[in-house]
C-alpha positions, 0 to 999 in steps of 0.5 A: 499500499502506498501513502499518499499524505494529501489522503493522510488523516493526519494531513486532512486534520490540518488542511481542515483545521487551516482552512476552518482558521481562515474562515473565522480570520476572514470574518473577524478582519472587520473587527481588526481581529484574530481567531485567537483574540476571538478564543480568548475572548470567549473564554474569558466571557465563559470562566470570569477573572482568571490568571495569565497562566490560567487562561493560557492554560485553557486556551493553549497559548504560549504565555509569551504569545498571550501576553501581546494578545491580551496588550491588543485586547486591552488597547481595544477595551475588551479585556483588563488586568489588575495585579492578583491580591497576594502576588504582584507578578501575576494579573487577573485578567477580564472582560470588559462590558465593551468584550462582553457585548463582542461576545454574542457577535463572535459567537453567532459567526462561530456559528455560521462558519461551523454551520457552513463547515459541517454542511452535508453531515447529519447530526449524527455524524456530527456527533461522531465528529466530536467524539472522534477528535477528542478522542485523538486529542484524549489519546495525545494529550499526555504523550 
């Protein structure tokens, strides 16, 4: 059996991820935000008052990259950093009211993009796909 890279599962996952991210980036362009900014804002709307370290862990971003992304979001007035009471080196990151208003739009945008991406799949296929991706993640998470 010969190997064809464009038919390998790893290649197909990467290809789908890239085109999906590009679609999000296209939709976010008018807000001057990236897909990563969207992820951060939505996570902060779900979990209030995370430290930067916790936010990095929750979003799978490197802390150094997260700092730059938070700088931009803070400049835009979407997040706020507050020094943690017991640790001057740590900051609590909170979403502002302007950030919360934007999240509704970002969530709807995500639903629209995913509806387009998953069109043609049945509800059962969507559930199975989610389960398979979760299993792949679980299998490799602590390797």
